[in-house]
PDB file of N, CA, C, O and CB in Angstrom:
ATOM      1  N   MET A   1      90.465  53.234 131.648  1.00  0.00           N
ATOM      2  CA  MET A   1      89.643  53.693 132.746  1.00  0.00           C
ATOM      3  C   MET A   1      89.915  55.193 132.914  1.00  0.00           C
ATOM      4  O   MET A   1      91.064  55.628 132.986  1.00  0.00           O
ATOM      5  CB  MET A   1      89.945  52.887 134.069  1.00  0.00           C
ATOM      6  N   ASP A   2      88.854  55.951 132.975  1.00  0.00           N
ATOM      7  CA  ASP A   2      89.027  57.398 133.104  1.00  0.00           C
ATOM      8  C   ASP A   2      89.173  57.800 134.572  1.00  0.00           C
ATOM      9  O   ASP A   2      89.024  56.963 135.463  1.00  0.00           O
ATOM     10  CB  ASP A   2      87.839  58.140 132.467  1.00  0.00           C
ATOM     11  N   ALA A   3      89.459  59.052 134.820  1.00  0.00           N
ATOM     12  CA  ALA A   3      89.716  59.560 136.171  1.00  0.00           C
ATOM     13  C   ALA A   3      88.486  59.444 137.055  1.00  0.00           C
ATOM     14  O   ALA A   3      88.587  59.154 138.247  1.00  0.00           O
ATOM     15  CB  ALA A   3      90.175  61.013 136.113  1.00  0.00           C
ATOM     16  N   ARG A   4      87.330  59.673 136.461  1.00  0.00           N
ATOM     17  CA  ARG A   4      86.088  59.619 137.250  1.00  0.00           C
ATOM     18  C   ARG A   4      85.830  58.202 137.756  1.00  0.00           C
ATOM     19  O   ARG A   4      85.482  58.009 138.921  1.00  0.00           O
ATOM     20  CB  ARG A   4      84.887  60.106 136.408  1.00  0.00           C
ATOM     21  N   THR A   5      85.998  57.225 136.892  1.00  0.00           N
ATOM     22  CA  THR A   5      85.797  55.831 137.280  1.00  0.00           C
ATOM     23  C   THR A   5      86.812  55.429 138.345  1.00  0.00           C
ATOM     24  O   THR A   5      86.476  54.712 139.288  1.00  0.00           O
ATOM     25  CB  THR A   5      85.909  54.902 136.052  1.00  0.00           C
ATOM     26  N   SER A   6      88.022  55.878 138.200  1.00  0.00           N
ATOM     27  CA  SER A   6      89.062  55.580 139.176  1.00  0.00           C
ATOM     28  C   SER A   6      88.707  56.165 140.539  1.00  0.00           C
ATOM     29  O   SER A   6      88.886  55.508 141.564  1.00  0.00           O
ATOM     30  CB  SER A   6      90.414  56.122 138.702  1.00  0.00           C
ATOM     31  N   GLN A   7      88.206  57.394 140.554  1.00  0.00           N
ATOM     32  CA  GLN A   7      87.795  58.025 141.812  1.00  0.00           C
ATOM     33  C   GLN A   7      86.639  57.269 142.458  1.00  0.00           C
ATOM     34  O   GLN A   7      86.602  57.090 143.675  1.00  0.00           O
ATOM     35  CB  GLN A   7      87.394  59.486 141.570  1.00  0.00           C
ATOM     36  N   GLN A   8      85.697  56.829 141.625  1.00  0.00           N
ATOM     37  CA  GLN A   8      84.548  56.088 142.153  1.00  0.00           C
ATOM     38  C   GLN A   8      84.997  54.765 142.772  1.00  0.00           C
ATOM     39  O   GLN A   8      84.521  54.386 143.843  1.00  0.00           O
ATOM     40  CB  GLN A   8      83.514  55.829 141.038  1.00  0.00           C
ATOM     41  N   LEU A   9      85.906  54.068 142.104  1.00  0.00           N
ATOM     42  CA  LEU A   9      86.411  52.803 142.638  1.00  0.00           C
ATOM     43  C   LEU A   9      87.180  53.025 143.940  1.00  0.00           C
ATOM     44  O   LEU A   9      87.075  52.233 144.876  1.00  0.00           O
ATOM     45  CB  LEU A   9      87.311  52.108 141.605  1.00  0.00           C
ATOM     46  N   GLN A  10      87.953  54.110 143.987  1.00  0.00           N
ATOM     47  CA  GLN A  10      88.681  54.424 145.210  1.00  0.00           C
ATOM     48  C   GLN A  10      87.706  54.736 146.342  1.00  0.00           C
ATOM     49  O   GLN A  10      87.925  54.313 147.477  1.00  0.00           O
ATOM     50  CB  GLN A  10      89.636  55.608 144.981  1.00  0.00           C
ATOM     51  N   LEU A  11      86.646  55.459 146.051  1.00  0.00           N
ATOM     52  CA  LEU A  11      85.634  55.791 147.055  1.00  0.00           C
ATOM     53  C   LEU A  11      84.942  54.527 147.559  1.00  0.00           C
ATOM     54  O   LEU A  11      84.686  54.386 148.755  1.00  0.00           O
ATOM     55  CB  LEU A  11      84.595  56.770 146.473  1.00  0.00           C
ATOM     56  N   ILE A  12      84.643  53.613 146.643  1.00  0.00           N
ATOM     57  CA  ILE A  12      84.004  52.348 147.029  1.00  0.00           C
ATOM     58  C   ILE A  12      84.938  51.549 147.938  1.00  0.00           C
ATOM     59  O   ILE A  12      84.494  50.979 148.934  1.00  0.00           O
ATOM     60  CB  ILE A  12      83.627  51.513 145.771  1.00  0.00           C
ATOM     61  N   ASP A  13      86.231  51.505 147.602  1.00  0.00           N
ATOM     62  CA  ASP A  13      87.201  50.796 148.446  1.00  0.00           C
ATOM     63  C   ASP A  13      87.272  51.413 149.838  1.00  0.00           C
ATOM     64  O   ASP A  13      87.327  50.692 150.835  1.00  0.00           O
ATOM     65  CB  ASP A  13      88.592  50.812 147.795  1.00  0.00           C
ATOM     66  N   GLU A  14      87.270  52.738 149.912  1.00  0.00           N
ATOM     67  CA  GLU A  14      87.310  53.421 151.205  1.00  0.00           C
ATOM     68  C   GLU A  14      86.051  53.121 152.014  1.00  0.00           C
ATOM     69  O   GLU A  14      86.116  52.902 153.223  1.00  0.00           O
ATOM     70  CB  GLU A  14      87.464  54.939 151.007  1.00  0.00           C
ATOM     71  N   GLN A  15      84.910  53.113 151.336  1.00  0.00           N
ATOM     72  CA  GLN A  15      83.652  52.810 152.026  1.00  0.00           C
ATOM     73  C   GLN A  15      83.656  51.373 152.538  1.00  0.00           C
ATOM     74  O   GLN A  15      83.217  51.105 153.657  1.00  0.00           O
ATOM     75  CB  GLN A  15      82.448  53.038 151.087  1.00  0.00           C
ATOM     76  N   ASP A  16      84.153  50.452 151.717  1.00  0.00           N
ATOM     77  CA  ASP A  16      84.232  49.054 152.145  1.00  0.00           C
ATOM     78  C   ASP A  16      85.140  48.906 153.370  1.00  0.00           C
ATOM     79  O   ASP A  16      84.819  48.168 154.301  1.00  0.00           O
ATOM     80  CB  ASP A  16      84.748  48.170 150.993  1.00  0.00           C
ATOM     81  N   SER A  17      86.260  49.603 153.360  1.00  0.00           N
ATOM     82  CA  SER A  17      87.178  49.553 154.502  1.00  0.00           C
ATOM     83  C   SER A  17      86.509  50.112 155.748  1.00  0.00           C
ATOM     84  O   SER A  17      86.640  49.549 156.835  1.00  0.00           O
ATOM     85  CB  SER A  17      88.469  50.335 154.197  1.00  0.00           C
ATOM     86  N   TYR A  18      85.793  51.219 155.589  1.00  0.00           N
ATOM     87  CA  TYR A  18      85.103  51.839 156.721  1.00  0.00           C
ATOM     88  C   TYR A  18      84.030  50.902 157.275  1.00  0.00           C
ATOM     89  O   TYR A  18      83.912  50.731 158.488  1.00  0.00           O
ATOM     90  CB  TYR A  18      84.473  53.183 156.300  1.00  0.00           C
ATOM     91  N   ILE A  19      83.255  50.303 156.384  1.00  0.00           N
ATOM     92  CA  ILE A  19      82.187  49.389 156.807  1.00  0.00           C
ATOM     93  C   ILE A  19      82.781  48.176 157.521  1.00  0.00           C
ATOM     94  O   ILE A  19      82.241  47.727 158.533  1.00  0.00           O
ATOM     95  CB  ILE A  19      81.341  48.935 155.589  1.00  0.00           C
ATOM     96  N   GLN A  20      83.881  47.647 157.005  1.00  0.00           N
ATOM     97  CA  GLN A  20      84.529  46.500 157.649  1.00  0.00           C
ATOM     98  C   GLN A  20      85.060  46.889 159.026  1.00  0.00           C
ATOM     99  O   GLN A  20      84.956  46.120 159.982  1.00  0.00           O
ATOM    100  CB  GLN A  20      85.676  45.958 156.767  1.00  0.00           C
ATOM    101  N   SER A  21      85.626  48.079 159.115  1.00  0.00           N
ATOM    102  CA  SER A  21      86.124  48.564 160.401  1.00  0.00           C
ATOM    103  C   SER A  21      84.990  48.687 161.408  1.00  0.00           C
ATOM    104  O   SER A  21      85.139  48.295 162.566  1.00  0.00           O
ATOM    105  CB  SER A  21      86.827  49.915 160.231  1.00  0.00           C
ATOM    106  N   ARG A  22      83.869  49.223 160.977  1.00  0.00           N
ATOM    107  CA  ARG A  22      82.704  49.357 161.857  1.00  0.00           C
ATOM    108  C   ARG A  22      82.190  47.984 162.289  1.00  0.00           C
ATOM    109  O   ARG A  22      81.827  47.793 163.450  1.00  0.00           O
ATOM    110  CB  ARG A  22      81.582  50.147 161.152  1.00  0.00           C
ATOM    111  N   ALA A  23      82.159  47.031 161.362  1.00  0.00           N
ATOM    112  CA  ALA A  23      81.692  45.679 161.687  1.00  0.00           C
ATOM    113  C   ALA A  23      82.617  45.032 162.721  1.00  0.00           C
ATOM    114  O   ALA A  23      82.148  44.384 163.657  1.00  0.00           O
ATOM    115  CB  ALA A  23      81.619  44.803 160.406  1.00  0.00           C
ATOM    116  N   ASP A  24      83.926  45.208 162.551  1.00  0.00           N
ATOM    117  CA  ASP A  24      84.883  44.660 163.522  1.00  0.00           C
ATOM    118  C   ASP A  24      84.685  45.291 164.894  1.00  0.00           C
ATOM    119  O   ASP A  24      84.717  44.602 165.913  1.00  0.00           O
ATOM    120  CB  ASP A  24      86.330  44.884 163.043  1.00  0.00           C
ATOM    121  N   THR A  25      84.482  46.597 164.914  1.00  0.00           N
ATOM    122  CA  THR A  25      84.260  47.299 166.176  1.00  0.00           C
ATOM    123  C   THR A  25      82.989  46.808 166.851  1.00  0.00           C
ATOM    124  O   THR A  25      82.971  46.611 168.066  1.00  0.00           O
ATOM    125  CB  THR A  25      84.184  48.811 165.944  1.00  0.00           C
ATOM    126  N   MET A  26      81.931  46.610 166.082  1.00  0.00           N
ATOM    127  CA  MET A  26      80.671  46.115 166.652  1.00  0.00           C
ATOM    128  C   MET A  26      80.851  44.715 167.222  1.00  0.00           C
ATOM    129  O   MET A  26      80.279  44.400 168.266  1.00  0.00           O
ATOM    130  CB  MET A  26      79.557  46.112 165.588  1.00  0.00           C
ATOM    131  N   GLN A  27      81.627  43.879 166.566  1.00  0.00           N
ATOM    132  CA  GLN A  27      81.877  42.535 167.087  1.00  0.00           C
ATOM    133  C   GLN A  27      82.656  42.601 168.399  1.00  0.00           C
ATOM    134  O   GLN A  27      82.392  41.829 169.321  1.00  0.00           O
ATOM    135  CB  GLN A  27      82.646  41.691 166.054  1.00  0.00           C
ATOM    136  N   ASN A  28      83.612  43.520 168.481  1.00  0.00           N
ATOM    137  CA  ASN A  28      84.360  43.688 169.733  1.00  0.00           C
ATOM    138  C   ASN A  28      83.444  44.158 170.852  1.00  0.00           C
ATOM    139  O   ASN A  28      83.545  43.680 171.982  1.00  0.00           O
ATOM    140  CB  ASN A  28      85.513  44.686 169.545  1.00  0.00           C
ATOM    141  N   ILE A  29      82.556  45.086 170.544  1.00  0.00           N
ATOM    142  CA  ILE A  29      81.611  45.581 171.543  1.00  0.00           C
ATOM    143  C   ILE A  29      80.694  44.455 171.999  1.00  0.00           C
ATOM    144  O   ILE A  29      80.446  44.300 173.194  1.00  0.00           O
ATOM    145  CB  ILE A  29      80.782  46.755 170.979  1.00  0.00           C
ATOM    146  N   GLU A  30      80.197  43.677 171.062  1.00  0.00           N
ATOM    147  CA  GLU A  30      79.314  42.554 171.407  1.00  0.00           C
ATOM    148  C   GLU A  30      80.039  41.554 172.302  1.00  0.00           C
ATOM    149  O   GLU A  30      79.475  41.068 173.283  1.00  0.00           O
ATOM    150  CB  GLU A  30      78.806  41.852 170.129  1.00  0.00           C
ATOM    151  N   SER A  31      81.278  41.252 171.965  1.00  0.00           N
ATOM    152  CA  SER A  31      82.064  40.316 172.771  1.00  0.00           C
ATOM    153  C   SER A  31      82.263  40.848 174.188  1.00  0.00           C
ATOM    154  O   SER A  31      82.170  40.098 175.159  1.00  0.00           O
ATOM    155  CB  SER A  31      83.427  40.052 172.110  1.00  0.00           C
ATOM    156  N   THR A  32      82.534  42.138 174.297  1.00  0.00           N
ATOM    157  CA  THR A  32      82.722  42.757 175.612  1.00  0.00           C
ATOM    158  C   THR A  32      81.437  42.711 176.423  1.00  0.00           C
ATOM    159  O   THR A  32      81.473  42.444 177.624  1.00  0.00           O
ATOM    160  CB  THR A  32      83.195  44.207 175.462  1.00  0.00           C
ATOM    161  N   ILE A  33      80.306  42.968 175.784  1.00  0.00           N
ATOM    162  CA  ILE A  33      79.015  42.931 176.477  1.00  0.00           C
ATOM    163  C   ILE A  33      78.719  41.521 176.976  1.00  0.00           C
ATOM    164  O   ILE A  33      78.242  41.348 178.098  1.00  0.00           O
ATOM    165  CB  ILE A  33      77.883  43.417 175.546  1.00  0.00           C
ATOM    166  N   VAL A  34      78.995  40.521 176.159  1.00  0.00           N
ATOM    167  CA  VAL A  34      78.779  39.128 176.572  1.00  0.00           C
ATOM    168  C   VAL A  34      79.678  38.794 177.763  1.00  0.00           C
ATOM    169  O   VAL A  34      79.240  38.146 178.713  1.00  0.00           O
ATOM    170  CB  VAL A  34      79.055  38.152 175.391  1.00  0.00           C
ATOM    171  N   GLU A  35      80.929  39.236 177.708  1.00  0.00           N
ATOM    172  CA  GLU A  35      81.861  38.980 178.811  1.00  0.00           C
ATOM    173  C   GLU A  35      81.390  39.673 180.089  1.00  0.00           C
ATOM    174  O   GLU A  35      81.445  39.085 181.169  1.00  0.00           O
ATOM    175  CB  GLU A  35      83.280  39.457 178.440  1.00  0.00           C
ATOM    176  N   LEU A  36      80.930  40.911 179.970  1.00  0.00           N
ATOM    177  CA  LEU A  36      80.404  41.628 181.136  1.00  0.00           C
ATOM    178  C   LEU A  36      79.178  40.924 181.703  1.00  0.00           C
ATOM    179  O   LEU A  36      79.012  40.845 182.920  1.00  0.00           O
ATOM    180  CB  LEU A  36      80.053  43.076 180.763  1.00  0.00           C
ATOM    181  N   GLY A  37      78.318  40.412 180.823  1.00  0.00           N
ATOM    182  CA  GLY A  37      77.143  39.668 181.280  1.00  0.00           C
ATOM    183  C   GLY A  37      77.548  38.465 182.108  1.00  0.00           C
ATOM    184  O   GLY A  37      76.937  38.177 183.137  1.00  0.00           O
ATOM    185  N   SER A  38      78.571  37.766 181.663  1.00  0.00           N
ATOM    186  CA  SER A  38      79.065  36.602 182.403  1.00  0.00           C
ATOM    187  C   SER A  38      79.618  37.014 183.767  1.00  0.00           C
ATOM    188  O   SER A  38      79.379  36.342 184.770  1.00  0.00           O
ATOM    189  CB  SER A  38      80.150  35.874 181.592  1.00  0.00           C
ATOM    190  N   ILE A  39      80.351  38.113 183.793  1.00  0.00           N
ATOM    191  CA  ILE A  39      80.910  38.601 185.063  1.00  0.00           C
ATOM    192  C   ILE A  39      79.791  38.966 186.025  1.00  0.00           C
ATOM    193  O   ILE A  39      79.859  38.633 187.208  1.00  0.00           O
ATOM    194  CB  ILE A  39      81.829  39.821 184.827  1.00  0.00           C
ATOM    195  N   PHE A  40      78.759  39.649 185.532  1.00  0.00           N
ATOM    196  CA  PHE A  40      77.652  40.038 186.404  1.00  0.00           C
ATOM    197  C   PHE A  40      76.858  38.820 186.886  1.00  0.00           C
ATOM    198  O   PHE A  40      76.341  38.827 188.003  1.00  0.00           O
ATOM    199  CB  PHE A  40      76.725  41.011 185.674  1.00  0.00           C
ATOM    200  N   GLN A  41      76.755  37.783 186.063  1.00  0.00           N
ATOM    201  CA  GLN A  41      76.091  36.558 186.510  1.00  0.00           C
ATOM    202  C   GLN A  41      76.888  35.911 187.640  1.00  0.00           C
ATOM    203  O   GLN A  41      76.311  35.456 188.627  1.00  0.00           O
ATOM    204  CB  GLN A  41      75.920  35.566 185.333  1.00  0.00           C
ATOM    205  N   GLN A  42      78.201  35.869 187.500  1.00  0.00           N
ATOM    206  CA  GLN A  42      79.045  35.314 188.559  1.00  0.00           C
ATOM    207  C   GLN A  42      78.917  36.138 189.837  1.00  0.00           C
ATOM    208  O   GLN A  42      78.840  35.586 190.934  1.00  0.00           O
ATOM    209  CB  GLN A  42      80.517  35.260 188.107  1.00  0.00           C
ATOM    210  N   LEU A  43      78.893  37.450 189.689  1.00  0.00           N
ATOM    211  CA  LEU A  43      78.744  38.329 190.845  1.00  0.00           C
ATOM    212  C   LEU A  43      77.397  38.102 191.522  1.00  0.00           C
ATOM    213  O   LEU A  43      77.321  38.042 192.749  1.00  0.00           O
ATOM    214  CB  LEU A  43      78.889  39.800 190.425  1.00  0.00           C
ATOM    215  N   ALA A  44      76.342  37.977 190.735  1.00  0.00           N
ATOM    216  CA  ALA A  44      75.011  37.727 191.302  1.00  0.00           C
ATOM    217  C   ALA A  44      74.996  36.409 192.064  1.00  0.00           C
ATOM    218  O   ALA A  44      74.376  36.312 193.123  1.00  0.00           O
ATOM    219  CB  ALA A  44      73.940  37.713 190.192  1.00  0.00           C
ATOM    220  N   HIS A  45      75.669  35.400 191.536  1.00  0.00           N
ATOM    221  CA  HIS A  45      75.742  34.101 192.208  1.00  0.00           C
ATOM    222  C   HIS A  45      76.482  34.233 193.543  1.00  0.00           C
ATOM    223  O   HIS A  45      76.060  33.662 194.548  1.00  0.00           O
ATOM    224  CB  HIS A  45      76.447  33.058 191.301  1.00  0.00           C
ATOM    225  N   MET A  46      77.579  34.982 193.549  1.00  0.00           N
ATOM    226  CA  MET A  46      78.336  35.174 194.790  1.00  0.00           C
ATOM    227  C   MET A  46      77.509  35.936 195.821  1.00  0.00           C
ATOM    228  O   MET A  46      77.536  35.605 197.006  1.00  0.00           O
ATOM    229  CB  MET A  46      79.649  35.924 194.510  1.00  0.00           C
ATOM    230  N   VAL A  47      76.781  36.944 195.378  1.00  0.00           N
ATOM    231  CA  VAL A  47      75.932  37.711 196.297  1.00  0.00           C
ATOM    232  C   VAL A  47      74.850  36.815 196.876  1.00  0.00           C
ATOM    233  O   VAL A  47      74.550  36.894 198.067  1.00  0.00           O
ATOM    234  CB  VAL A  47      75.296  38.924 195.580  1.00  0.00           C
ATOM    235  N   LYS A  48      74.260  35.961 196.042  1.00  0.00           N
ATOM    236  CA  LYS A  48      73.218  35.040 196.502  1.00  0.00           C
ATOM    237  C   LYS A  48      73.777  34.082 197.548  1.00  0.00           C
ATOM    238  O   LYS A  48      73.124  33.808 198.555  1.00  0.00           O
ATOM    239  CB  LYS A  48      72.628  34.250 195.316  1.00  0.00           C
ATOM    240  N   GLU A  49      74.987  33.573 197.310  1.00  0.00           N
ATOM    241  CA  GLU A  49      75.610  32.681 198.293  1.00  0.00           C
ATOM    242  C   GLU A  49      75.834  33.404 199.614  1.00  0.00           C
ATOM    243  O   GLU A  49      75.592  32.839 200.681  1.00  0.00           O
ATOM    244  CB  GLU A  49      76.942  32.134 197.757  1.00  0.00           C
ATOM    245  N   GLN A  50      76.292  34.636 199.549  1.00  0.00           N
ATOM    246  CA  GLN A  50      76.512  35.417 200.768  1.00  0.00           C
ATOM    247  C   GLN A  50      75.193  35.664 201.495  1.00  0.00           C
ATOM    248  O   GLN A  50      75.129  35.603 202.723  1.00  0.00           O
ATOM    249  CB  GLN A  50      77.195  36.756 200.436  1.00  0.00           C
ATOM    250  N   GLU A  51      74.150  35.940 200.728  1.00  0.00           N
ATOM    251  CA  GLU A  51      72.835  36.166 201.333  1.00  0.00           C
ATOM    252  C   GLU A  51      72.373  34.920 202.080  1.00  0.00           C
ATOM    253  O   GLU A  51      71.857  35.014 203.194  1.00  0.00           O
ATOM    254  CB  GLU A  51      71.799  36.558 200.257  1.00  0.00           C
ATOM    255  N   GLU A  52      72.559  33.751 201.467  1.00  0.00           N
ATOM    256  CA  GLU A  52      72.157  32.504 202.114  1.00  0.00           C
ATOM    257  C   GLU A  52      72.960  32.274 203.393  1.00  0.00           C
ATOM    258  O   GLU A  52      72.409  31.817 204.394  1.00  0.00           O
ATOM    259  CB  GLU A  52      72.337  31.319 201.153  1.00  0.00           C
ATOM    260  N   THR A  53      74.243  32.582 203.368  1.00  0.00           N
ATOM    261  CA  THR A  53      75.081  32.424 204.561  1.00  0.00           C
ATOM    262  C   THR A  53      74.622  33.369 205.661  1.00  0.00           C
ATOM    263  O   THR A  53      74.510  32.969 206.819  1.00  0.00           O
ATOM    264  CB  THR A  53      76.563  32.680 204.224  1.00  0.00           C
ATOM    265  N   ILE A  54      74.358  34.604 205.309  1.00  0.00           N
ATOM    266  CA  ILE A  54      73.902  35.588 206.300  1.00  0.00           C
ATOM    267  C   ILE A  54      72.560  35.177 206.885  1.00  0.00           C
ATOM    268  O   ILE A  54      72.357  35.267 208.095  1.00  0.00           O
ATOM    269  CB  ILE A  54      73.796  36.989 205.669  1.00  0.00           C
ATOM    270  N   GLN A  55      71.644  34.727 206.038  1.00  0.00           N
ATOM    271  CA  GLN A  55      70.332  34.291 206.531  1.00  0.00           C
ATOM    272  C   GLN A  55      70.480  33.117 207.490  1.00  0.00           C
ATOM    273  O   GLN A  55      69.784  33.047 208.503  1.00  0.00           O
ATOM    274  CB  GLN A  55      69.413  33.903 205.357  1.00  0.00           C
ATOM    275  N   ARG A  56      71.378  32.201 207.175  1.00  0.00           N
ATOM    276  CA  ARG A  56      71.599  31.040 208.035  1.00  0.00           C
ATOM    277  C   ARG A  56      72.111  31.489 209.404  1.00  0.00           C
ATOM    278  O   ARG A  56      71.678  30.958 210.427  1.00  0.00           O
ATOM    279  CB  ARG A  56      72.599  30.058 207.379  1.00  0.00           C
ATOM    280  N   TYR A  57      73.013  32.445 209.435  1.00  0.00           N
ATOM    281  CA  TYR A  57      73.533  32.950 210.710  1.00  0.00           C
ATOM    282  C   TYR A  57      72.491  33.749 211.474  1.00  0.00           C
ATOM    283  O   TYR A  57      72.495  33.748 212.705  1.00  0.00           O
ATOM    284  CB  TYR A  57      74.761  33.812 210.472  1.00  0.00           C
ATOM    285  N   LEU A  58      71.606  34.425 210.770  1.00  0.00           N
ATOM    286  CA  LEU A  58      70.557  35.173 211.455  1.00  0.00           C
ATOM    287  C   LEU A  58      69.554  34.236 212.109  1.00  0.00           C
ATOM    288  O   LEU A  58      69.057  34.514 213.201  1.00  0.00           O
ATOM    289  CB  LEU A  58      69.845  36.105 210.480  1.00  0.00           C
ATOM    290  N   VAL A  59      69.257  33.132 211.445  1.00  0.00           N
ATOM    291  CA  VAL A  59      68.304  32.161 211.980  1.00  0.00           C
ATOM    292  C   VAL A  59      68.951  31.344 213.088  1.00  0.00           C
ATOM    293  O   VAL A  59      68.350  31.159 214.146  1.00  0.00           O
ATOM    294  CB  VAL A  59      67.785  31.233 210.866  1.00  0.00           C
ATOM    295  N   THR A  60      70.148  30.859 212.868  1.00  0.00           N
ATOM    296  CA  THR A  60      70.865  30.042 213.843  1.00  0.00           C
ATOM    297  C   THR A  60      72.260  30.619 214.015  1.00  0.00           C
ATOM    298  O   THR A  60      73.148  30.346 213.207  1.00  0.00           O
ATOM    299  CB  THR A  60      70.929  28.545 213.397  1.00  0.00           C
ATOM    300  N   PRO A  61      72.461  31.411 215.052  1.00  0.00           N
ATOM    301  CA  PRO A  61      73.798  31.984 215.260  1.00  0.00           C
ATOM    302  C   PRO A  61      74.823  30.873 215.463  1.00  0.00           C
ATOM    303  O   PRO A  61      74.491  29.816 215.998  1.00  0.00           O
ATOM    304  CB  PRO A  61      73.802  32.943 216.476  1.00  0.00           C
ATOM    305  N   PRO A  62      76.043  31.099 215.050  1.00  0.00           N
ATOM    306  CA  PRO A  62      77.066  30.060 215.223  1.00  0.00           C
ATOM    307  C   PRO A  62      77.334  29.803 216.701  1.00  0.00           C
ATOM    308  O   PRO A  62      77.343  30.725 217.517  1.00  0.00           O
ATOM    309  CB  PRO A  62      78.371  30.462 214.513  1.00  0.00           C
ATOM    310  N   ARG A  63      77.549  28.549 217.024  1.00  0.00           N
ATOM    311  CA  ARG A  63      77.830  28.173 218.414  1.00  0.00           C
ATOM    312  C   ARG A  63      79.323  28.308 218.669  1.00  0.00           C
ATOM    313  O   ARG A  63      80.137  28.158 217.759  1.00  0.00           O
ATOM    314  CB  ARG A  63      77.348  26.719 218.717  1.00  0.00           C
ATOM    315  N   PRO A  64      79.667  28.592 219.912  1.00  0.00           N
ATOM    316  CA  PRO A  64      81.100  28.649 220.218  1.00  0.00           C
ATOM    317  C   PRO A  64      81.716  27.273 220.031  1.00  0.00           C
ATOM    318  O   PRO A  64      81.044  26.261 220.227  1.00  0.00           O
ATOM    319  CB  PRO A  64      81.341  29.158 221.662  1.00  0.00           C
ATOM    320  N   PRO A  65      82.966  27.228 219.660  1.00  0.00           N
ATOM    321  CA  PRO A  65      83.599  25.923 219.444  1.00  0.00           C
ATOM    322  C   PRO A  65      83.633  25.104 220.727  1.00  0.00           C
ATOM    323  O   PRO A  65      83.875  25.625 221.815  1.00  0.00           O
ATOM    324  CB  PRO A  65      85.017  26.103 218.904  1.00  0.00           C
ATOM    325  N   VAL A  66      83.389  23.829 220.569  1.00  0.00           N
ATOM    326  CA  VAL A  66      83.422  22.892 221.693  1.00  0.00           C
ATOM    327  C   VAL A  66      84.852  22.398 221.831  1.00  0.00           C
ATOM    328  O   VAL A  66      85.527  22.118 220.840  1.00  0.00           O
ATOM    329  CB  VAL A  66      82.418  21.693 221.486  1.00  0.00           C
ATOM    330  N   SER A  67      85.299  22.295 223.059  1.00  0.00           N
ATOM    331  CA  SER A  67      86.657  21.837 223.294  1.00  0.00           C
ATOM    332  C   SER A  67      86.794  20.390 222.852  1.00  0.00           C
ATOM    333  O   SER A  67      85.957  19.548 223.180  1.00  0.00           O
ATOM    334  CB  SER A  67      87.039  21.992 224.775  1.00  0.00           C
ATOM    335  N   VAL A  68      87.825  20.116 222.127  1.00  0.00           N
ATOM    336  CA  VAL A  68      88.070  18.761 221.647  1.00  0.00           C
ATOM    337  C   VAL A  68      88.662  17.912 222.758  1.00  0.00           C
ATOM    338  O   VAL A  68      88.468  16.697 222.796  1.00  0.00           O
ATOM    339  CB  VAL A  68      89.004  18.774 220.428  1.00  0.00           C
ATOM    340  N   CYS A  69      89.356  18.533 223.627  1.00  0.00           N
ATOM    341  CA  CYS A  69      90.036  17.810 224.697  1.00  0.00           C
ATOM    342  C   CYS A  69      89.327  18.099 226.023  1.00  0.00           C
ATOM    343  O   CYS A  69      89.575  19.144 226.623  1.00  0.00           O
ATOM    344  CB  CYS A  69      91.543  18.211 224.772  1.00  0.00           C
ATOM    345  N   PRO A  70      88.447  17.198 226.500  1.00  0.00           N
ATOM    346  CA  PRO A  70      87.715  17.453 227.744  1.00  0.00           C
ATOM    347  C   PRO A  70      88.621  17.573 228.959  1.00  0.00           C
ATOM    348  O   PRO A  70      88.231  18.183 229.954  1.00  0.00           O
ATOM    349  CB  PRO A  70      86.715  16.357 227.980  1.00  0.00           C
ATOM    350  N   SER A  71      89.806  17.014 228.905  1.00  0.00           N
ATOM    351  CA  SER A  71      90.694  17.083 230.061  1.00  0.00           C
ATOM    352  C   SER A  71      91.142  18.510 230.341  1.00  0.00           C
ATOM    353  O   SER A  71      91.527  18.821 231.468  1.00  0.00           O
ATOM    354  CB  SER A  71      91.906  16.195 229.846  1.00  0.00           C
ATOM    355  N   SER A  72      91.101  19.369 229.356  1.00  0.00           N
ATOM    356  CA  SER A  72      91.516  20.749 229.590  1.00  0.00           C
ATOM    357  C   SER A  72      90.545  21.461 230.516  1.00  0.00           C
ATOM    358  O   SER A  72      90.917  22.433 231.172  1.00  0.00           O
ATOM    359  CB  SER A  72      91.630  21.505 228.270  1.00  0.00           C
ATOM    360  N   GLN A  73      89.301  20.989 230.578  1.00  0.00           N
ATOM    361  CA  GLN A  73      88.326  21.600 231.476  1.00  0.00           C
ATOM    362  C   GLN A  73      88.606  21.212 232.925  1.00  0.00           C
ATOM    363  O   GLN A  73      88.313  21.982 233.839  1.00  0.00           O
ATOM    364  CB  GLN A  73      86.900  21.188 231.082  1.00  0.00           C
ATOM    365  N   SER A  74      89.158  20.053 233.135  1.00  0.00           N
ATOM    366  CA  SER A  74      89.412  19.601 234.502  1.00  0.00           C
ATOM    367  C   SER A  74      90.653  20.239 235.096  1.00  0.00           C
ATOM    368  O   SER A  74      90.867  20.179 236.306  1.00  0.00           O
ATOM    369  CB  SER A  74      89.549  18.100 234.536  1.00  0.00           C
ATOM    370  N   LEU A  75      91.465  20.846 234.256  1.00  0.00           N
ATOM    371  CA  LEU A  75      92.669  21.496 234.776  1.00  0.00           C
ATOM    372  C   LEU A  75      92.261  22.787 235.366  1.00  0.00           C
ATOM    373  O   LEU A  75      93.103  23.527 235.874  1.00  0.00           O
ATOM    374  CB  LEU A  75      93.739  21.706 233.692  1.00  0.00           C
TER     375      LEU A  75
END
């Protein structure tokens, strides 16, 4: 094998390593994006629950607690 062929093979190996590194990085980015999507879905669900609670209180304000022990009123 001559020097030129050796250099070409070395260049191909370097390119393969670079391409594999880029592919791994893209997979990590994709995984992070999917994880962020899940977090934002959970956040949206929590916000929706809070909205429903707030709407319920706006329509029907909470009543003051009723005394469990009626005898305390007679004292």
